[in-house]
C-alpha positions as CSV (number, residue, x, y, z in Angstrom):
1,M,0.1,-0.1,-0.2
2,G,1.1,3.5,-0.9
3,H,1.3,6.3,1.4
4,R,-2.4,7.3,3.0
5,K,-3.1,10.9,1.6
6,N,-4.0,13.4,4.8
7,A,-7.2,14.7,3.8
8,P,-7.9,17.8,6.1
9,K,-11.1,18.8,6.9
10,R,-12.6,21.6,4.6
11,G,-14.7,24.5,5.7
12,S,-14.9,25.8,8.9
13,L,-17.0,24.3,11.7
14,A,-16.6,27.7,13.6
15,F,-20.3,29.5,12.3
16,L,-22.4,26.5,12.9
17,P,-25.5,26.5,12.0
18,R,-25.2,28.1,9.1
19,G,-29.1,29.4,9.2
20,R,-30.4,32.4,7.7
21,A,-30.0,35.6,9.8
22,S,-32.8,36.4,11.6
23,H,-32.9,40.4,10.7
24,P,-31.2,42.1,7.6
25,N,-29.8,44.3,10.1
26,G,-26.7,43.0,12.5
27,R,-27.3,42.2,16.5
28,I,-24.7,44.0,18.3
29,R,-24.6,41.5,21.8
30,F,-21.3,42.8,23.1
31,W,-20.2,46.3,24.2
32,P,-16.5,47.1,25.0
33,E,-15.6,49.5,27.7
34,V,-13.6,52.9,26.5
35,E,-11.8,55.2,29.0
36,E,-12.3,58.5,26.9
37,G,-15.8,59.6,26.8
38,P,-18.9,59.8,27.8
39,T,-19.7,58.7,24.3
40,L,-21.7,56.7,22.1
41,L,-20.2,53.4,21.1
42,G,-21.5,52.6,17.7
43,F,-23.1,54.1,14.5
44,T,-24.8,52.8,11.7
45,G,-24.6,53.2,8.1
46,Y,-25.3,51.8,4.5
47,K,-22.8,50.1,2.2
48,A,-22.3,52.0,-1.0
49,G,-19.7,49.5,-2.7
50,M,-15.6,49.1,-2.9
51,T,-13.1,51.2,-4.6
52,Y,-9.1,51.3,-4.0
53,V,-7.0,54.2,-2.3
54,F,-3.3,54.6,-2.8
55,M,-1.7,55.7,0.8
56,V,1.5,55.8,2.5
57,E,1.8,52.8,4.8
58,D,2.3,53.9,8.2
59,R,1.8,50.6,10.2
60,P,5.2,50.2,12.5
61,G,7.3,47.1,11.7
62,S,5.6,46.8,8.1
63,P,8.2,45.9,5.2
64,D,6.2,48.8,3.1
65,F,6.9,51.5,6.1
66,G,6.9,54.8,4.4
67,K,5.9,53.5,0.7
68,E,2.5,54.1,-1.3
69,T,0.4,51.0,-1.1
70,L,-2.6,50.4,-2.9
71,H,-5.3,49.4,-0.5
72,A,-8.7,48.0,-1.4
73,A,-11.4,50.3,0.7
74,T,-15.2,50.1,1.5
75,V,-17.4,53.3,1.4
76,V,-20.4,53.3,3.8
77,E,-22.8,55.8,3.6
78,A,-23.7,57.7,7.3
79,P,-25.9,60.1,7.6
80,P,-26.5,61.6,10.8
81,M,-28.9,59.8,13.0
82,W,-31.9,60.6,15.6
83,V,-31.6,60.1,19.2
84,C,-35.2,59.2,19.9
85,A,-34.7,57.6,23.2
86,L,-32.7,57.3,26.1
87,R,-33.1,53.9,28.3
88,A,-31.9,52.9,31.7
89,Y,-30.8,49.3,32.8
90,V,-30.4,47.7,36.1
91,R,-28.9,44.8,36.8
92,D,-30.5,42.0,38.8
93,P,-29.6,38.0,38.9
94,Y,-30.7,37.7,35.2
95,G,-29.1,39.9,33.8
96,L,-29.6,43.6,32.6
97,R,-33.3,44.7,32.8
98,S,-35.0,48.0,31.3
99,L,-35.9,50.6,34.0
100,A,-37.5,53.3,32.4
101,E,-37.1,54.9,29.2
102,A,-37.6,58.6,27.8
103,W,-39.2,59.4,24.6
104,T,-38.5,62.7,22.8
105,S,-41.3,65.0,22.4
106,N,-40.2,65.9,18.6
107,P,-39.7,62.4,17.1
108,P,-38.7,62.4,13.0
109,K,-41.7,62.3,10.8
110,D,-40.7,58.4,9.6
111,L,-40.3,56.7,13.1
112,N,-43.9,55.9,13.2
113,R,-43.1,53.5,9.9
114,V,-41.3,51.2,12.6
115,V,-43.0,51.5,16.2
116,D,-45.9,52.9,17.9
117,L,-45.1,56.0,19.6
118,P,-46.3,57.4,22.8
119,E,-49.2,59.5,22.2
120,K,-48.1,62.2,24.5
121,P,-44.4,61.5,25.6
122,D,-43.2,63.6,28.7
123,P,-39.4,63.0,28.4
124,G,-39.0,65.7,31.5
125,E,-40.7,63.4,34.2
126,T,-39.3,60.2,33.1
127,L,-35.5,61.9,33.2
128,R,-36.1,63.2,36.9
129,K,-37.1,59.7,38.0
130,M,-33.8,58.5,36.1
131,E,-31.6,61.0,38.0
132,E,-33.3,60.3,41.2
133,G,-32.3,56.6,40.6
134,L,-28.6,57.0,39.3
135,D,-27.2,54.9,42.2
136,G,-28.9,51.9,41.0
137,I,-28.7,52.4,37.1
138,T,-26.0,50.4,35.6
139,E,-25.8,51.7,32.3
140,F,-27.8,54.0,29.5
141,R,-28.5,52.9,25.9
142,V,-30.0,55.2,23.5
143,S,-32.6,54.4,20.8
144,V,-31.1,55.8,17.2
145,A,-33.2,56.0,14.2
146,T,-31.4,56.2,10.5
147,Q,-32.4,58.5,7.8
148,P,-32.4,56.8,4.8
149,R,-34.0,59.3,2.6
150,Q,-30.6,60.9,2.8
151,T,-28.9,58.3,1.3
152,R,-29.1,56.2,-2.3
153,V,-31.2,53.2,-0.2
154,P,-34.5,53.1,-1.5
155,K,-36.7,53.4,1.4
156,K,-38.5,55.5,3.7
157,K,-38.6,53.2,6.8
158,P,-35.9,54.0,9.2
159,D,-33.8,51.2,11.0
160,L,-34.3,51.4,14.8
161,M,-31.4,50.0,17.1
162,E,-29.8,50.7,20.7
163,I,-26.7,52.2,21.0
164,K,-24.7,52.1,24.4
165,V,-23.3,54.9,26.1
166,D,-19.7,54.6,28.1
167,G,-17.0,56.4,29.4
168,G,-16.7,58.4,32.9
169,S,-19.3,58.2,35.7
170,V,-23.2,57.0,35.4
171,R,-24.1,60.7,36.0
172,E,-21.7,61.9,33.3
173,Q,-23.4,59.4,30.8
174,F,-26.7,60.6,31.7
175,E,-25.9,64.1,31.3
176,Y,-24.3,63.3,28.1
177,A,-27.3,61.4,26.9
178,K,-29.9,63.6,28.3
179,G,-27.9,66.1,25.9
180,L,-28.8,64.1,22.9
181,L,-32.2,63.3,23.3
182,G,-34.0,64.9,20.3
183,K,-31.3,65.9,18.2
184,T,-29.4,64.5,15.5
185,V,-25.8,62.8,16.4
186,S,-23.4,62.5,13.2
187,V,-20.3,59.9,12.6
188,T,-18.0,62.6,13.9
189,D,-19.4,62.7,17.3
190,V,-18.2,59.1,17.3
191,F,-15.6,57.9,15.4
192,K,-12.2,59.7,14.4
193,E,-10.0,59.2,11.3
194,G,-7.5,56.5,11.6
195,R,-8.9,54.6,14.4
196,F,-10.3,51.1,14.2
197,V,-13.9,49.4,14.4
198,D,-15.7,46.4,14.4
199,V,-18.1,46.0,11.5
200,V,-21.4,44.2,12.4
201,S,-23.4,42.9,9.1
202,V,-25.4,40.5,7.5
203,S,-23.2,38.9,4.4
204,K,-24.5,38.4,0.9
205,G,-27.3,35.4,0.8
206,K,-26.0,32.8,-1.7
207,G,-29.3,30.6,-1.1
208,W,-29.5,26.5,-1.3
209,Q,-26.1,25.3,-2.0
210,G,-24.8,21.7,-2.4
211,P,-21.6,20.8,-0.5
212,V,-18.8,21.6,-3.3
213,K,-19.6,25.0,-3.3
214,R,-20.5,25.5,0.5
215,W,-17.8,23.3,2.5
216,G,-15.0,23.1,-0.9
217,I,-15.1,19.5,-1.1
218,R,-14.0,17.5,-4.2
219,I,-15.6,16.9,-7.1
220,R,-15.4,13.1,-7.2
221,P,-13.8,11.3,-10.0
222,R,-15.8,10.7,-13.4
223,E,-15.9,7.0,-12.7
224,S,-17.9,7.4,-9.6
225,R,-21.2,6.4,-9.0
226,K,-24.5,8.0,-8.4
227,T,-23.1,11.2,-7.5
228,K,-19.7,13.5,-8.4
229,R,-20.7,16.9,-6.3
230,G,-21.4,14.9,-3.1
231,V,-19.6,14.3,-0.3
232,G,-17.5,10.5,-0.7
233,T,-19.1,8.9,2.8
234,L,-21.5,10.1,5.6
235,G,-19.7,8.7,8.3
236,P,-18.6,5.6,10.0
237,W,-21.4,2.7,11.1
238,H,-21.4,3.8,14.7
239,P,-22.4,6.5,15.8
240,A,-25.1,5.5,13.9
241,R,-26.2,8.8,12.4
242,V,-24.8,11.7,10.1
243,L,-22.8,13.8,12.2
244,Y,-23.2,17.2,12.2
245,T,-19.4,17.3,11.2
246,I,-20.1,16.0,7.4
247,P,-20.3,18.5,4.8
248,R,-23.9,18.7,3.7
249,A,-26.2,21.0,1.2
250,G,-28.2,24.1,3.0
251,Q,-28.2,27.5,3.3
252,M,-25.3,29.6,2.4
253,G,-24.7,33.3,2.7
254,Y,-27.2,35.4,4.4
255,H,-25.2,34.8,8.2
256,Q,-24.4,37.7,10.5
257,R,-20.7,38.3,10.9
258,T,-18.8,40.5,12.8
259,E,-15.1,41.6,11.3
260,H,-12.9,43.3,13.8
261,N,-10.5,46.1,13.4
262,K,-11.3,47.6,10.2
263,R,-9.4,51.0,10.0
264,I,-11.2,54.2,9.0
265,L,-9.0,55.9,6.3
266,K,-11.7,58.7,6.0
267,I,-14.6,60.6,7.3
268,G,-16.1,63.3,4.9
269,N,-19.3,65.3,4.1
270,D,-19.1,65.4,0.6
271,G,-19.8,62.0,-1.3
272,S,-18.4,63.4,-4.4
273,E,-14.7,62.9,-3.0
274,V,-15.3,58.9,-3.2
275,S,-17.9,58.1,-5.5
276,P,-16.6,56.7,-8.9
277,K,-18.0,58.1,-12.5
278,G,-21.6,57.0,-13.2
279,G,-21.8,56.1,-9.2
280,F,-21.4,52.6,-7.4
281,V,-23.0,49.6,-9.2
282,R,-26.4,48.9,-7.7
283,Y,-26.3,51.9,-5.7
284,G,-25.5,55.1,-7.2
285,P,-23.5,58.4,-5.9
286,V,-22.8,58.8,-2.5
287,R,-24.8,62.3,-1.4
288,G,-23.7,63.2,2.2
289,S,-21.5,62.0,5.0
290,Y,-19.5,58.7,4.3
291,V,-17.0,56.8,6.2
292,L,-14.5,55.1,4.0
293,L,-13.0,51.7,5.6
294,D,-10.1,49.4,5.1
295,G,-10.7,46.3,3.5
296,S,-13.9,44.4,2.7
297,L,-17.2,44.3,4.6
298,P,-19.7,41.3,4.7
299,G,-22.9,42.3,3.1
300,S,-24.2,43.4,-0.4
301,S,-24.5,47.0,-1.6
302,K,-27.7,48.8,0.5
303,R,-27.1,46.6,3.5
304,C,-27.2,48.1,7.1
305,I,-23.6,48.5,8.5
306,R,-23.2,48.6,12.1
307,L,-20.0,50.2,13.5
308,R,-18.8,49.6,16.9
309,Y,-15.7,50.5,18.9
310,P,-13.2,47.5,18.8
311,A,-13.7,44.9,21.3
312,R,-9.9,43.9,21.1
313,P,-8.2,47.0,19.7
314,P,-4.9,46.4,18.1
315,K,-2.0,47.1,20.2
316,R,0.4,48.9,18.1
317,A,-1.4,50.8,15.5
318,P,-0.8,54.5,14.5
319,E,-2.5,57.0,16.3
320,A,-2.6,59.6,13.3
321,P,-5.0,59.2,10.3
322,P,-3.3,57.9,7.4
323,R,-2.1,60.5,4.3
324,I,-4.1,59.4,1.1
325,V,-2.2,60.1,-2.0
326,Q,-5.5,59.1,-4.5
327,I,-8.7,57.7,-3.8
328,S,-9.9,55.7,-7.5
329,L,-12.9,57.5,-8.8
330,E,-12.7,55.2,-12.3
331,S,-16.3,54.4,-13.3
332,R,-17.2,50.7,-12.5
333,Q,-19.5,50.3,-15.5
334,G,-16.7,50.8,-18.1
């Protein structure tokens, strides 16, 4: 007998079960702690498309340090968000529990498309109760609504989500969040150029796919019986069942994914600085505020992208924003 070939597992089991995401917007389950502040720990935008930039490499220790390098970059359109409500949380034996929430008296006009608003909200009374019980409050979160009318996303219904307030004492967080209630907050109030963020979104949906495309198994030789694009064996006799580790057909894509430590290359208010000629394919030109991120992001164009302070920021990273030499504006449509 010849040497037996080693056949490593194809595909990663780390992301099982590969089911469809329950909602097209990503869900943030963890918020890090920050020293500076108080500040919001996240922001939301819409993916426009990709381009490439020439920038001076400034990572310490890089073999290309000081040289011009080419980087793929993603444009996220991020118009200001409405701060609609402030919610206080207390911690009990079962985790966080909502104690009270104060809704703004002047909500944006499209917010009733998402949620049934209180008829006569009285934020002043609720805020006084929060201030009196500050000793027992664990954390504050604000409910923010996006403004898709200011983007190229073809919808009016805003996306409503919670963002944690962190940094400083609980009283400082309360005063900061109270000052934001009923106002808009821009991406420059949360993030700075050159910093790192985590990206939470839902990946592109591929539908039902076979094991060759879904797991990367080999296509069997043409002499094979019955099937060519199936797995060679469904496993041993015992245990007498098909194990979850066997590559099978099923849903591929449309999964929630978190990508850590994406660097912010540029934040701007004029979308023409990054929009290619003719606009992004299947999106169009960026109108207003945008964030230019290094690398690719999960999800298709128009997908809601959630940005968060990094959960595990890199230890060696340049503080200053990178020096961008050129941003490609070549047409993506020929």
